[in-house]
C-alpha positions as CSV (number, residue, x, y, z in Angstrom):
1,X,25.4,5.2,-10.8
2,X,27.1,2.9,-8.4
3,X,26.3,-0.7,-8.7
4,X,25.1,-2.6,-5.6
5,X,25.7,-6.2,-4.8
6,X,23.2,-8.7,-6.2
7,X,22.3,-10.0,-2.8
8,X,21.5,-6.6,-1.5
9,X,19.4,-5.7,-4.5
10,X,17.5,-9.0,-4.2
11,X,17.0,-8.4,-0.5
12,X,15.7,-4.8,-1.1
13,X,13.4,-6.1,-3.8
14,X,11.9,-8.8,-1.6
15,X,11.4,-6.3,1.2
16,X,9.8,-3.7,-1.0
17,X,7.4,-6.3,-2.5
18,X,6.3,-7.5,0.9
19,X,5.8,-3.9,2.1
20,X,3.9,-3.1,-1.1
21,X,1.6,-6.1,-0.5
22,X,1.0,-5.0,3.1
23,X,0.2,-1.5,2.1
24,X,-2.3,-2.9,-0.4
25,X,-4.0,-4.9,2.3
26,X,-4.1,-1.8,4.6
27,X,-5.6,0.2,1.7
28,X,-8.5,-2.2,1.4
29,X,-9.0,-2.3,5.2
30,X,-9.1,1.5,5.4
31,X,-11.4,1.6,2.4
32,X,-13.8,-0.8,4.1
33,X,-13.7,1.3,7.3
34,X,-14.4,4.4,5.3
35,X,-17.5,2.9,3.7
36,X,-18.7,1.7,7.1
37,X,-18.2,5.1,8.7
38,X,-20.0,6.8,5.8
39,X,-22.9,4.4,6.2
40,X,-22.9,5.3,10.0
41,X,-22.8,9.0,9.0
42,X,-25.7,8.7,6.6
43,X,-27.8,6.8,9.1
44,X,-27.1,9.5,11.7
45,X,-28.2,12.2,9.3
46,X,-31.4,10.4,8.3
47,X,-32.3,9.7,11.9
48,X,-31.4,13.3,12.9
49,X,-29.0,12.1,15.6
50,X,-26.5,14.9,15.8
51,X,-24.0,13.0,18.0
52,X,-23.9,10.1,15.6
53,X,-23.6,12.3,12.6
54,X,-20.7,14.3,14.1
55,X,-18.9,11.1,15.1
56,X,-19.4,9.8,11.6
57,X,-18.1,13.0,10.1
58,X,-15.0,13.1,12.3
59,X,-14.4,9.4,11.6
60,X,-14.7,9.9,7.9
61,X,-12.1,12.8,8.0
62,X,-9.7,10.8,10.1
63,X,-10.0,7.7,8.0
64,X,-9.6,9.7,4.8
65,X,-6.3,11.2,6.1
66,X,-5.1,7.8,7.2
67,X,-6.0,6.3,3.8
68,X,-4.1,9.1,2.0
69,X,-1.0,8.4,4.2
70,X,-1.3,4.6,3.4
71,X,-1.6,5.3,-0.3
72,X,1.5,7.5,-0.1
73,X,3.5,4.7,1.6
74,X,2.3,2.2,-1.0
75,X,3.5,4.5,-3.8
76,X,6.9,4.7,-2.0
77,X,7.1,1.0,-1.7
78,X,6.3,0.6,-5.4
79,X,9.0,3.1,-6.4
80,X,11.5,1.2,-4.2
81,X,10.5,-2.1,-5.7
82,X,10.9,-0.8,-9.3
83,X,14.3,0.6,-8.5
84,X,15.5,-2.6,-7.0
85,X,14.0,-4.6,-9.9
86,X,15.9,-2.4,-12.4
87,X,19.1,-2.9,-10.4
88,X,18.6,-6.7,-10.5
89,X,17.8,-6.6,-14.2
90,X,20.9,-4.6,-15.1
91,X,23.5,-6.1,-12.7
92,X,22.2,-9.5,-11.7
93,X,20.8,-11.3,-14.7
94,X,20.9,-14.7,-12.9
95,X,18.6,-13.5,-10.1
96,X,16.1,-11.6,-12.3
97,X,13.9,-14.6,-12.8
98,X,13.7,-15.0,-9.0
99,X,12.6,-11.4,-8.7
100,X,10.0,-11.8,-11.4
101,X,8.7,-15.0,-9.7
102,X,8.3,-13.1,-6.5
103,X,6.3,-10.4,-8.2
104,X,4.1,-13.0,-9.8
105,X,3.6,-14.7,-6.5
106,X,2.1,-11.5,-5.1
107,X,0.3,-10.7,-8.3
108,X,2.0,-7.3,-8.7
109,X,2.0,-5.5,-12.0
């Protein structure tokens, strides 16, 4: 495996951590929207309002697909972050503490 420069590895790690954090926030937002749409759907079904129920059902499906995509992107960012962290750990011992501090700042495990 070819080694990369320490500055590049640290830059990739910082970028991946930020994206991972953003994907986490989007996961929570889409989850909240999914719950709201499901409540809208249930109210439509209870009140026998077909239009409201159909809109709620379509919204649930669309939000579910979007949520799946966001989770996939989050997993990709996690993998990239782990790869960059391993490169820093193996090749850049002096910057490893900075990378771990960044992970701790964002509460990433």
